[in-house]
C-alpha positions as CSV (number, residue, x, y, z in Angstrom):
1,X,-47.2,-57.9,-60.1
2,X,-46.3,-54.2,-60.0
3,X,-43.8,-54.9,-57.1
4,X,-42.2,-57.6,-59.1
5,X,-41.8,-55.3,-62.2
6,X,-40.2,-52.7,-60.0
7,X,-37.9,-55.2,-58.4
8,X,-36.8,-56.4,-61.8
9,X,-36.2,-52.9,-63.0
10,X,-34.2,-52.1,-59.9
11,X,-32.0,-55.2,-60.5
12,X,-31.5,-54.2,-64.2
13,X,-30.5,-50.6,-63.2
14,X,-28.2,-52.0,-60.6
15,X,-26.6,-54.3,-63.2
16,X,-26.2,-51.5,-65.7
17,X,-24.6,-49.2,-63.0
18,X,-22.3,-52.0,-61.9
19,X,-21.2,-52.6,-65.5
20,X,-20.6,-49.0,-66.1
21,X,-18.5,-48.7,-62.9
22,X,-16.5,-51.8,-63.9
23,X,-15.8,-50.3,-67.4
24,X,-14.7,-47.0,-65.9
25,X,-12.4,-48.7,-63.3
26,X,-10.9,-51.0,-66.0
27,X,-10.0,-48.0,-68.2
28,X,-8.4,-46.3,-65.2
29,X,-6.3,-49.4,-64.3
30,X,-5.2,-49.7,-67.9
31,X,-4.2,-46.0,-68.0
32,X,-2.3,-46.3,-64.8
33,X,-0.5,-49.5,-66.1
34,X,-2.1,-51.7,-63.4
35,X,-2.6,-54.6,-66.0
36,X,-3.2,-57.3,-63.4
37,X,-6.3,-55.5,-62.1
38,X,-7.4,-54.3,-65.6
39,X,-7.2,-57.7,-67.2
40,X,-9.7,-59.3,-64.8
41,X,-12.3,-56.5,-65.4
42,X,-11.9,-56.5,-69.2
43,X,-12.4,-60.3,-69.3
44,X,-15.5,-59.9,-67.3
45,X,-16.7,-57.0,-69.4
46,X,-16.3,-58.7,-72.8
47,X,-17.8,-61.9,-71.6
48,X,-20.8,-60.1,-70.2
49,X,-21.2,-57.9,-73.3
50,X,-21.5,-60.7,-75.9
51,X,-17.7,-60.7,-76.8
52,X,-17.7,-56.9,-77.3
53,X,-14.7,-56.1,-79.6
54,X,-13.6,-53.1,-77.7
55,X,-13.3,-54.9,-74.4
56,X,-11.8,-58.0,-76.0
57,X,-9.1,-55.9,-77.6
58,X,-8.3,-54.3,-74.2
59,X,-8.2,-57.7,-72.6
60,X,-5.8,-58.9,-75.2
61,X,-3.7,-55.8,-74.7
62,X,-3.4,-56.5,-71.0
63,X,-2.4,-60.1,-71.5
64,X,0.2,-58.9,-74.0
65,X,1.6,-56.5,-71.4
66,X,1.6,-59.2,-68.8
67,X,3.3,-61.7,-71.2
68,X,0.7,-64.4,-70.3
69,X,1.2,-66.0,-73.7
70,X,-0.6,-69.3,-73.1
71,X,-3.8,-67.6,-71.9
72,X,-3.4,-65.0,-74.7
73,X,-3.0,-67.7,-77.4
74,X,-5.9,-69.6,-76.1
75,X,-8.2,-66.5,-76.1
76,X,-7.2,-65.5,-79.6
77,X,-7.7,-68.9,-81.1
78,X,-11.1,-69.2,-79.4
79,X,-12.1,-65.8,-80.9
80,X,-10.7,-66.7,-84.3
81,X,-12.9,-69.8,-84.4
82,X,-15.9,-67.6,-83.6
83,X,-14.9,-64.9,-86.1
84,X,-12.6,-66.5,-88.8
85,X,-13.1,-63.4,-91.1
86,X,-12.0,-60.9,-88.6
87,X,-8.5,-60.2,-90.0
88,X,-7.5,-58.0,-87.0
89,X,-7.3,-61.1,-84.8
90,X,-4.5,-62.4,-86.9
91,X,-2.6,-59.1,-86.4
92,X,-2.8,-59.6,-82.6
93,X,-1.8,-63.3,-83.0
94,X,1.2,-62.1,-85.0
95,X,2.1,-59.5,-82.4
96,X,2.0,-62.3,-79.8
97,X,4.6,-64.3,-81.8
98,X,6.7,-61.3,-82.5
99,X,6.8,-60.3,-78.9
100,X,8.2,-63.8,-78.2
101,X,10.8,-63.4,-80.9
102,X,9.1,-65.8,-83.3
103,X,9.5,-63.6,-86.4
104,X,8.5,-66.1,-89.0
105,X,5.3,-67.2,-87.2
106,X,4.4,-63.6,-86.8
107,X,4.9,-62.8,-90.5
108,X,2.6,-65.8,-91.4
109,X,-0.2,-64.4,-89.3
110,X,0.3,-60.9,-90.8
111,X,0.1,-62.4,-94.3
112,X,-2.9,-64.4,-93.4
113,X,-4.7,-61.3,-92.2
114,X,-4.0,-59.5,-95.6
115,X,-4.7,-62.6,-97.8
116,X,-8.2,-63.2,-96.4
117,X,-9.1,-59.5,-96.4
118,X,-12.8,-59.2,-97.5
119,X,-14.0,-56.9,-100.2
120,X,-15.4,-54.4,-97.6
121,X,-14.3,-50.8,-96.9
122,X,-15.0,-51.1,-93.2
123,X,-12.9,-54.3,-92.9
124,X,-10.1,-52.8,-94.9
125,X,-10.0,-49.8,-92.6
126,X,-10.1,-51.9,-89.5
127,X,-7.2,-54.1,-90.6
128,X,-5.1,-51.1,-91.7
129,X,-5.7,-49.4,-88.4
130,X,-4.7,-52.6,-86.5
131,X,-1.4,-52.6,-88.4
132,X,-1.0,-48.8,-87.9
133,X,-1.6,-49.2,-84.1
134,X,1.2,-51.9,-84.1
135,X,3.5,-49.5,-86.0
136,X,3.4,-51.9,-89.0
137,X,3.1,-49.0,-91.5
138,X,4.2,-51.0,-94.6
139,X,1.6,-53.7,-93.9
140,X,-1.0,-50.9,-93.3
141,X,-0.1,-49.4,-96.7
142,X,-0.3,-52.8,-98.3
143,X,-3.7,-53.3,-96.8
144,X,-5.1,-50.0,-98.1
145,X,-3.6,-50.7,-101.5
146,X,-5.1,-54.1,-101.7
147,X,-8.4,-52.8,-100.6
148,X,-8.3,-50.0,-103.3
149,X,-7.7,-52.7,-105.9
150,X,-10.4,-55.0,-104.7
151,X,-12.9,-52.1,-104.5
152,X,-11.7,-50.6,-107.8
153,X,-11.4,-47.2,-106.0
154,X,-7.9,-45.7,-106.0
155,X,-8.9,-42.6,-104.2
156,X,-11.1,-43.6,-101.3
157,X,-8.2,-44.6,-99.0
158,X,-5.8,-41.9,-100.3
159,X,-6.2,-39.8,-97.2
160,X,-5.3,-42.7,-94.9
161,X,-2.4,-43.7,-97.1
162,X,-1.1,-40.1,-97.0
163,X,-1.1,-40.1,-93.2
164,X,0.8,-43.5,-93.2
165,X,3.4,-42.1,-95.7
166,X,3.8,-39.0,-93.4
167,X,4.5,-41.4,-90.5
168,X,7.0,-43.2,-92.6
169,X,8.7,-40.0,-93.6
170,X,8.1,-40.5,-97.3
171,X,7.2,-36.9,-98.2
172,X,6.7,-37.4,-102.0
173,X,4.2,-40.2,-101.6
174,X,2.5,-38.4,-98.7
175,X,1.9,-35.4,-100.9
176,X,0.9,-37.6,-103.9
177,X,-1.8,-39.3,-101.7
178,X,-3.1,-36.1,-100.1
179,X,-3.6,-34.7,-103.6
180,X,-5.3,-37.9,-104.8
181,X,-7.7,-37.5,-101.8
182,X,-8.3,-33.9,-103.0
183,X,-9.5,-35.3,-106.3
184,X,-12.2,-37.4,-104.6
185,X,-13.0,-34.9,-101.9
186,X,-12.3,-31.3,-102.9
187,X,-14.0,-30.1,-99.7
188,X,-10.9,-31.3,-97.8
189,X,-8.7,-28.6,-99.3
190,X,-8.5,-26.4,-96.2
191,X,-7.8,-29.5,-94.0
192,X,-5.0,-30.6,-96.3
193,X,-3.5,-27.1,-96.4
194,X,-3.3,-27.2,-92.6
195,X,-1.5,-30.5,-92.7
196,X,0.9,-29.3,-95.3
197,X,1.6,-26.1,-93.3
198,X,2.3,-28.2,-90.3
199,X,4.5,-30.9,-91.7
200,X,6.2,-29.6,-94.9
201,X,9.6,-27.8,-94.8
202,X,10.4,-25.1,-97.4
203,X,12.2,-27.8,-99.4
204,X,9.1,-30.1,-99.2
205,X,7.0,-27.2,-100.5
206,X,9.1,-27.4,-103.7
207,X,8.1,-31.0,-104.0
208,X,4.4,-30.1,-103.6
209,X,4.7,-27.3,-106.2
210,X,6.3,-29.7,-108.7
211,X,3.5,-32.3,-108.2
212,X,0.9,-29.6,-108.6
213,X,2.5,-28.3,-111.8
214,X,2.5,-31.9,-113.2
215,X,-1.1,-32.4,-112.4
216,X,-2.2,-29.0,-113.8
217,X,-0.4,-29.7,-117.0
218,X,-1.9,-33.1,-117.3
219,X,-4.7,-32.9,-119.9
220,X,-7.2,-34.8,-117.8
221,X,-6.6,-32.3,-115.0
222,X,-6.4,-29.1,-117.0
223,X,-8.1,-26.3,-115.2
224,X,-8.5,-28.1,-112.0
225,X,-9.5,-25.4,-109.5
226,X,-8.2,-27.1,-106.4
227,X,-4.7,-27.6,-107.8
228,X,-4.3,-24.0,-108.9
229,X,-5.7,-22.9,-105.6
230,X,-3.3,-25.2,-103.7
231,X,-0.3,-24.0,-105.8
232,X,-1.2,-20.4,-105.1
233,X,-1.3,-21.3,-101.4
234,X,2.0,-23.0,-101.6
235,X,3.6,-19.9,-103.1
236,X,2.1,-17.8,-100.3
237,X,3.7,-20.0,-97.6
238,X,7.1,-19.1,-99.2
239,X,6.0,-15.4,-99.4
240,X,6.6,-15.8,-103.2
241,X,3.7,-13.3,-103.9
242,X,4.6,-12.8,-107.6
243,X,4.0,-16.5,-108.5
244,X,1.1,-16.7,-106.2
245,X,-0.5,-13.7,-108.1
246,X,0.1,-15.6,-111.4
247,X,-2.0,-18.5,-110.1
248,X,-4.9,-16.6,-108.5
249,X,-5.1,-14.4,-111.5
250,X,-5.4,-17.5,-113.7
251,X,-8.0,-19.0,-111.4
252,X,-10.0,-15.7,-111.4
253,X,-10.0,-15.7,-115.3
254,X,-10.9,-19.3,-115.6
255,X,-13.8,-19.0,-113.2
256,X,-14.8,-15.5,-114.6
257,X,-14.8,-14.4,-111.0
258,X,-15.2,-11.0,-109.4
259,X,-11.5,-10.6,-108.4
260,X,-11.9,-11.5,-104.7
261,X,-8.9,-13.9,-104.7
262,X,-6.7,-11.3,-106.4
263,X,-7.8,-8.5,-104.1
264,X,-7.1,-10.7,-101.0
265,X,-3.7,-11.6,-102.3
266,X,-2.9,-7.9,-102.9
267,X,-3.8,-7.2,-99.2
268,X,-1.4,-9.9,-98.0
269,X,1.4,-8.7,-100.3
270,X,0.9,-5.1,-99.2
271,X,0.9,-6.0,-95.5
272,X,4.2,-7.8,-96.1
273,X,5.5,-4.7,-97.9
274,X,5.8,-6.4,-101.4
275,X,4.3,-3.3,-102.9
276,X,5.2,-4.2,-106.6
277,X,3.0,-7.4,-106.5
278,X,0.3,-5.6,-104.5
279,X,0.2,-2.8,-107.1
280,X,0.0,-5.3,-109.9
281,X,-2.8,-7.2,-108.2
282,X,-4.8,-4.1,-107.5
283,X,-4.4,-2.9,-111.0
284,X,-5.8,-6.2,-112.3
285,X,-9.0,-5.7,-110.2
286,X,-9.2,-2.1,-111.3
287,X,-9.0,-3.2,-114.9
288,X,-12.1,-5.5,-114.4
289,X,-14.1,-2.3,-114.4
290,X,-16.3,-0.1,-112.1
291,X,-19.0,-2.8,-111.9
292,X,-16.9,-5.1,-109.9
293,X,-17.4,-5.1,-106.0
294,X,-13.8,-4.3,-105.2
295,X,-13.2,-1.6,-107.8
296,X,-13.1,1.5,-105.5
297,X,-11.3,-0.2,-102.7
298,X,-8.7,-1.5,-105.1
299,X,-8.2,2.1,-106.5
300,X,-7.6,3.4,-102.9
301,X,-5.3,0.6,-102.0
302,X,-3.4,0.9,-105.3
303,X,-2.7,4.6,-104.4
304,X,-1.7,3.7,-100.9
305,X,0.7,1.0,-102.0
306,X,2.3,3.4,-104.6
307,X,2.7,6.0,-101.8
308,X,4.2,3.5,-99.4
309,X,6.6,2.1,-102.0
310,X,7.9,5.7,-102.6
311,X,8.1,7.1,-99.1
312,X,9.3,3.9,-97.4
313,X,12.0,3.5,-100.0
314,X,15.1,5.5,-100.4
315,X,15.4,6.1,-104.1
316,X,12.4,8.0,-105.4
317,X,12.4,11.1,-107.7
318,X,10.4,14.3,-107.4
319,X,8.8,13.5,-110.7
320,X,7.4,10.2,-109.2
321,X,6.0,12.2,-106.2
322,X,4.3,14.7,-108.5
323,X,2.7,11.9,-110.5
324,X,1.5,10.3,-107.3
325,X,0.1,13.7,-106.2
326,X,-1.9,13.9,-109.4
327,X,-3.4,10.4,-109.0
328,X,-4.5,11.2,-105.4
329,X,-6.1,14.5,-106.6
330,X,-7.9,12.7,-109.4
331,X,-9.3,10.1,-107.1
332,X,-10.5,12.6,-104.5
333,X,-12.0,14.8,-107.3
334,X,-13.8,11.8,-108.7
335,X,-15.2,10.5,-105.4
336,X,-15.5,13.8,-103.5
337,X,-14.3,14.8,-100.0
338,X,-16.1,12.7,-97.5
339,X,-15.8,10.1,-94.8
340,X,-15.0,7.5,-97.5
341,X,-12.0,9.5,-98.9
342,X,-10.7,10.9,-95.5
343,X,-7.8,8.5,-95.2
344,X,-6.6,9.4,-98.8
345,X,-7.0,13.1,-98.0
346,X,-4.8,12.6,-94.9
347,X,-2.2,10.7,-97.0
348,X,-2.2,13.4,-99.6
349,X,-1.7,16.1,-96.9
350,X,1.3,14.0,-95.6
351,X,2.7,13.8,-99.1
352,X,2.4,17.6,-99.6
353,X,4.0,18.5,-96.2
354,X,6.8,16.1,-95.8
355,X,7.9,15.3,-99.4
356,X,6.7,18.2,-101.7
357,X,7.3,20.9,-99.1
358,X,3.8,22.4,-99.7
359,X,2.7,23.2,-96.2
360,X,-0.1,25.6,-97.2
361,X,-1.8,22.9,-99.3
362,X,-1.4,20.3,-96.5
363,X,-2.9,22.6,-94.0
364,X,-5.8,23.5,-96.3
365,X,-6.5,19.8,-96.9
366,X,-6.6,18.9,-93.2
367,X,-8.5,22.0,-92.1
368,X,-11.3,21.0,-94.5
369,X,-11.1,17.4,-93.5
370,X,-11.8,18.0,-89.8
371,X,-15.0,19.9,-90.7
372,X,-16.4,17.1,-92.8
373,X,-19.5,15.3,-91.4
374,X,-19.3,11.7,-90.3
375,X,-15.5,11.5,-89.9
376,X,-14.6,8.8,-87.4
377,X,-13.2,9.8,-84.0
378,X,-9.8,8.1,-84.7
379,X,-9.5,9.8,-88.1
380,X,-10.4,13.2,-86.7
381,X,-7.8,12.9,-83.8
382,X,-5.1,11.8,-86.2
383,X,-5.9,14.6,-88.6
384,X,-5.6,17.2,-85.8
385,X,-2.3,15.7,-84.7
386,X,-0.9,15.9,-88.3
387,X,-2.3,19.5,-88.6
388,X,-0.5,20.4,-85.4
389,X,2.8,19.1,-86.9
390,X,2.3,21.1,-90.1
391,X,1.6,24.3,-88.2
392,X,4.7,23.7,-86.2
393,X,6.7,23.2,-89.4
394,X,5.4,26.7,-90.4
395,X,6.6,28.1,-87.0
396,X,3.0,28.7,-85.9
397,X,3.6,27.2,-82.5
398,X,0.5,28.4,-80.8
399,X,-1.8,26.8,-83.4
400,X,0.2,23.6,-83.0
401,X,0.0,23.3,-79.3
402,X,-3.7,24.2,-79.3
403,X,-4.4,21.2,-81.7
404,X,-2.2,18.8,-79.6
405,X,-4.1,19.9,-76.5
406,X,-7.5,19.3,-78.1
407,X,-6.6,15.8,-78.9
408,X,-5.0,15.2,-75.5
409,X,-8.3,16.3,-73.8
410,X,-10.6,14.3,-76.2
411,X,-8.6,11.1,-76.1
412,X,-7.1,11.1,-72.6
413,X,-6.8,7.2,-72.2
414,X,-6.4,6.4,-75.8
415,X,-3.2,6.0,-77.8
416,X,-4.1,9.2,-79.7
417,X,-4.1,11.0,-76.3
418,X,-0.7,9.6,-75.5
419,X,0.7,10.7,-78.9
420,X,-0.7,14.2,-78.3
421,X,0.9,14.4,-74.9
422,X,4.2,13.2,-76.5
423,X,4.0,15.9,-79.2
424,X,3.3,18.6,-76.6
425,X,6.2,17.5,-74.5
426,X,8.4,17.4,-77.7
427,X,7.3,21.0,-78.4
428,X,8.2,22.0,-74.8
429,X,11.7,20.4,-75.3
430,X,12.1,22.4,-78.7
431,X,11.2,25.6,-76.7
432,X,13.7,24.9,-74.0
433,X,11.3,23.9,-71.2
434,X,13.4,20.8,-70.5
435,X,12.3,20.0,-66.9
436,X,8.5,20.0,-67.8
437,X,9.2,18.0,-71.1
438,X,11.2,15.4,-69.2
439,X,8.5,15.0,-66.6
440,X,6.0,14.3,-69.4
441,X,8.3,11.9,-71.1
442,X,8.8,10.1,-67.8
443,X,5.1,9.5,-67.5
444,X,4.8,8.4,-71.2
445,X,7.4,5.7,-70.7
446,X,4.5,3.6,-69.3
447,X,2.4,4.1,-72.4
448,X,0.7,1.0,-73.7
449,X,1.8,2.1,-77.2
450,X,5.3,0.6,-77.7
451,X,6.5,3.1,-80.1
452,X,5.4,6.1,-77.9
453,X,6.9,4.4,-74.8
454,X,10.2,3.8,-76.6
455,X,10.4,7.3,-78.0
456,X,9.5,8.8,-74.5
457,X,12.2,6.7,-72.9
458,X,14.8,7.9,-75.5
459,X,13.9,11.5,-74.9
460,X,13.8,11.2,-71.1
461,X,17.2,9.6,-71.0
462,X,18.6,12.1,-73.5
463,X,17.4,15.1,-71.5
464,X,18.5,13.6,-68.2
465,X,22.0,13.0,-69.6
466,X,22.5,16.5,-70.9
467,X,20.6,18.6,-68.5
468,X,22.5,20.5,-65.7
469,X,25.9,19.7,-67.4
470,X,26.4,23.3,-67.3
471,X,24.7,26.0,-65.2
472,X,22.7,27.4,-68.2
473,X,21.9,24.2,-70.2
474,X,22.8,26.4,-73.2
475,X,24.3,23.5,-75.1
476,X,21.1,21.5,-74.9
477,X,19.2,24.7,-75.9
478,X,21.3,25.0,-79.0
479,X,20.7,21.3,-79.8
480,X,16.9,21.5,-79.2
481,X,16.6,24.5,-81.5
482,X,18.5,22.8,-84.2
483,X,16.3,19.7,-83.7
484,X,13.2,21.9,-84.3
485,X,14.7,23.5,-87.4
486,X,15.3,20.0,-88.9
487,X,11.6,19.1,-88.1
488,X,10.7,22.3,-90.1
489,X,13.0,21.3,-93.0
490,X,15.1,24.4,-92.4
491,X,18.4,22.4,-92.8
492,X,20.9,25.2,-93.5
493,X,19.9,27.0,-90.4
494,X,20.0,23.8,-88.4
495,X,23.5,23.0,-89.6
496,X,24.6,26.5,-88.6
497,X,23.1,26.0,-85.1
498,X,24.9,22.6,-84.7
499,X,28.2,24.0,-85.9
500,X,27.9,26.8,-83.4
501,X,27.3,24.3,-80.6
502,X,30.4,22.2,-81.5
503,X,32.5,25.4,-81.6
504,X,31.1,26.9,-78.4
505,X,31.3,23.6,-76.4
506,X,34.1,21.5,-77.7
507,X,34.3,17.9,-76.2
508,X,30.7,18.2,-74.9
509,X,28.7,15.0,-74.4
510,X,26.3,16.2,-77.1
511,X,28.9,15.6,-79.8
512,X,27.6,12.2,-80.8
513,X,24.0,13.6,-80.8
514,X,25.2,16.4,-83.2
515,X,26.5,13.9,-85.7
516,X,23.4,11.8,-85.3
517,X,21.2,14.9,-86.1
518,X,23.3,15.7,-89.1
519,X,22.9,12.1,-90.3
520,X,19.1,12.5,-90.1
521,X,19.3,15.7,-92.2
522,X,21.4,13.9,-94.9
523,X,18.9,11.1,-94.8
524,X,16.0,13.5,-95.3
525,X,18.0,15.0,-98.2
526,X,18.6,11.5,-99.5
527,X,22.4,12.0,-99.4
528,X,22.9,8.5,-98.0
529,X,26.6,8.5,-98.4
530,X,27.1,11.5,-96.2
531,X,24.5,10.1,-93.7
532,X,26.4,6.8,-93.6
533,X,29.7,8.7,-92.8
534,X,28.0,10.4,-89.9
535,X,26.7,7.1,-88.5
536,X,30.1,5.4,-88.9
537,X,31.7,8.3,-87.0
538,X,29.3,7.7,-84.1
539,X,29.8,3.9,-84.1
540,X,33.6,4.2,-84.2
541,X,34.1,7.2,-81.8
542,X,31.2,6.9,-79.4
543,X,30.4,3.3,-78.9
544,X,29.2,3.8,-75.3
545,X,26.9,6.8,-75.9
546,X,23.2,6.5,-76.2
547,X,23.2,7.1,-79.9
548,X,25.4,4.2,-80.8
549,X,22.6,1.6,-81.2
550,X,20.4,4.1,-83.1
551,X,23.4,4.8,-85.5
552,X,24.0,1.1,-86.0
553,X,20.5,0.4,-86.9
554,X,20.1,3.4,-89.1
555,X,23.4,2.6,-91.0
556,X,22.3,-1.1,-91.4
557,X,19.1,0.1,-92.9
558,X,20.9,2.3,-95.4
559,X,23.2,-0.5,-96.5
560,X,20.2,-2.8,-96.9
561,X,17.9,-0.4,-98.8
562,X,19.7,2.7,-100.3
563,X,21.0,2.3,-103.8
564,X,23.9,4.6,-103.0
565,X,25.3,2.1,-100.6
566,X,23.5,-1.2,-101.4
567,X,25.6,-3.7,-99.4
568,X,23.5,-6.5,-97.9
569,X,26.5,-8.3,-96.4
570,X,27.5,-5.1,-94.6
571,X,24.0,-4.6,-93.4
572,X,23.9,-8.1,-92.0
573,X,27.1,-7.6,-90.1
574,X,25.7,-4.3,-88.6
575,X,22.5,-5.9,-87.5
576,X,24.4,-8.8,-85.9
577,X,26.7,-6.4,-84.1
578,X,23.6,-4.5,-82.8
579,X,21.8,-7.4,-81.2
580,X,25.0,-8.9,-79.8
581,X,26.8,-5.8,-78.5
582,X,23.6,-3.9,-77.6
583,X,21.2,-6.7,-76.5
584,X,19.2,-4.3,-74.3
585,X,18.5,-1.9,-77.2
586,X,14.9,-1.3,-78.2
587,X,16.2,-2.1,-81.8
588,X,17.7,-5.5,-80.8
589,X,14.7,-7.6,-81.6
590,X,14.1,-6.0,-85.0
591,X,17.8,-6.1,-85.8
592,X,17.8,-9.9,-85.1
593,X,14.8,-10.4,-87.4
594,X,16.4,-8.3,-90.2
595,X,19.6,-10.3,-89.8
596,X,17.8,-13.6,-90.2
597,X,15.9,-12.4,-93.2
598,X,19.1,-11.3,-94.9
599,X,20.6,-14.7,-94.1
600,X,17.6,-16.3,-95.8
601,X,15.9,-17.8,-92.8
602,X,12.2,-18.5,-92.9
603,X,10.4,-16.2,-90.5
604,X,6.8,-16.5,-89.5
C-alpha cells in the first residue's frame, strides 16, 4: 500500500513538473513570436487546467496572430456558451471580426460586451482592461463610466479613468479624474504628484492649478487639505515660490500646525536663491513664537538669507550691512558663542572683514571661535582658513601662512586640505615665488573639488604664460603685488602699481590681465559702469587672451544683476557668445544655463 502511495505521489509530482515546464515553454514561444508552437501548448494547458482564463486568453492571442479564424471563432463561441456573462469574450470576438475587416460585426460584439456588463466591480475592471489592452480607450472609458453609474460610485474608477484619458491625450479630463481619485483616496497624493510631474508640461500645470482653485473655492470642498497641498506643490514645480508660500501658509494656519511645511518651503526657496520668499517664510515661523520646534533654526536661516541676499547681490547699502551686523550680534548674544552658533559667528566675521572693513573684529571673532569646545572639524578648518585670509589682509603674512599650513597638515586628503594648499600657493605667487607656486597649482589641477581645480588651472596657465617673458619676471612681480593689494582692499596702491606696470612694460602680454584686475576693483567698489568698460575693453581688444572668457562671463553677470547696467537682453547675448565662441571655457556650461534661464526655458 505504501509503495502504491509513493508511486501515485511520484506520478502527481511528475505531472505537476511537466505542466510547469509546458507553461514556461509556452510563454517563451509567445515572447519569441513562435505562435505555431505556442498555440499547441496553450491549448493543452487551458484544457488541462479547467479552462484557465489566463491560458485561454494566450491561446486566443496565438490564434489571432496566426489568423486561424475558423478555429478562433469556434473556440470563442464554445467559451461564450460556457460563460455567457464573461463580457471580455465578446471583446475578443469583436477583435476577430475587426481583424478581418468586418467593422459592423465587431462593433456589435463590443456593444454586447458593455450592454450585458454585470453590476460587479471586478467584472467592470476586467472588461475595461480588455478594451484598454485592445487600444479601445473610448470603450474602456464608457465601461468605467457605466460601472460607476451602476454601482453609484463616481470615484472608485477615477484613477483608472485618469490613466485612460492620459493615454488619449485629454489632459483636462486626466487631471479631473486624478483629482476625483484623490477625493476618495487621499493617501494617493504622492503617487499622483509623481504622475503629474512626469506627464504635465508647464502649460498643463496651469490647467491643474485652475482646477485646484475651482475645487478649493467650491463650498463643499472648502478647506480641503489635499487640494491646497497639491496646489502648493504645483507652484513649486514652476519655481513660483511666492504663490507656493501663500498656499502652505494657509494650510499651516488651517491645521494649526507647527510651521514645518513653511520651514521646508523656505529651505527650498533659499537653496534656489529666492531669498525674498525664504525670508518671508522664515519670518512666519519665527512669528509663531519660541515654543515652536523650528524657531531657532528659522532665526538662523533668516539671518543667513538676509546676508546672502545682500552679499550675492550688487545693490546693497552700508546701512543695510550695519543693520544685518546688529541682527547677527543680537542673535549671538541671545544664544551665546558655542558649537550651535559657530556658523553664524563665521558669517559675521566674513561680513566684518569683506564688507565692513573691520579686520580686527573679524580676527577677534574667529580667534575666539577656534578655541570653543565641541566645534566640528570642518568648521574649525574653515575658520582657520578664513582667519588666515584676514591676517593676510592685515599684511601679517607669517600668521596667514601658519594657519594655512595647519589646515593643510590636518586635512591632507580632504577638500579643506586642498583649499589650504591653494591659498599657500597663492601666497607664494603674491610674494613672487612663481616657480614654487606654479608647481603647487599644477598638482591642484587634479583636485576632486571642481572650483579648486578650475582656479588652480587658471593660475597655472597664467603663470606659465607670463613667466620668463623677460629675464627678471619683473612685470609679473608688479602684477602679483597689485593682486595682493586688491585682496587687502588697498585699491589706490593697487591702481598705482598697475599703472606703473603699463608704463614700464608697454604692449606686454599682461595688458588684458591689468584691465581685468581693474575691473575686479571697480566691482568690489560697486562701480559697475566702470567695471563694465574694463570688461568690454578686454572682449574687444584681447579676444584670444586667457581673460576673454572670464571677462565675458563677468560682464554678462553685471548686465543681468547690477541696477547700474540692468540689461537682460545684453546679458543673454554675452552668455550665448561665451558658450559658442569659448566652448572649452570652464564658464561655458554655466553660461548656457544662464542663457536658457533668461530665455525662459524650464531647467531642472
